[in-house]
C-alpha positions, 0 to 999 in steps of 0.5 A: 376092036376098041378103037373100032367101037370108039371111032363109031361112037365119035362118028355118031356123036360128029353126026348127031345121033341120038337115042332115045329111051322107049316104053309102051305109049300106053304106059302111064309115064312121062319122062324120066330122069337119067337116074331113075333108067340108071336104077331101072337098068341096073336092077336096083329099081323094078316097078314104077308106081305099081307097074313091073318094068322090064329093061331091055338091052342091046346085045353085043359091042353095038355104038347105041349100047356102048354110049348107053352104058357110056352116057346113062349108065355111068359105066365102061363095058369092065366097070359094067361086067365086074358090077354084074358079077357081084351082082349075080352072087346076090341072085340078081339078073341082068336086063334081057337082052335084044338082038337088034333095035327093031326087036327092042322096039317090037318088044316094048310094043307088046308087052308091058312094062318092057323099057329099052332104048334105040335110034331116035330116028326108029321112034314114032308114034308106036312107043313112048320116049321117056329119055334121050341122050 
């Protein structure tokens, strides 16, 4: 399974696949740094200005999730799982998961404060791109 995942990531990099971190097009946010996004998805930051933020993660072993964890969060799956076990005992839960990129996009479009990542090819005028990786 790990070999297949690594091959998918390598193929994505070879063909220039990119991902975009998105928020509602109505949000009053320009762009965020990788560190700000990392803090949001690790539940260290819960708002932008006075707006509550809701991070969304893709469920499972999708190439985009693995790329996000490695490139933006700076953690492999094992390290991230250990992080969430430790956070659990402090009452902190991981981001909400969604089954597909389409559901992440729809959630972001319809729920104020939601933030997620999708393939850049799916980003359009219905959402605002605030970071690319």
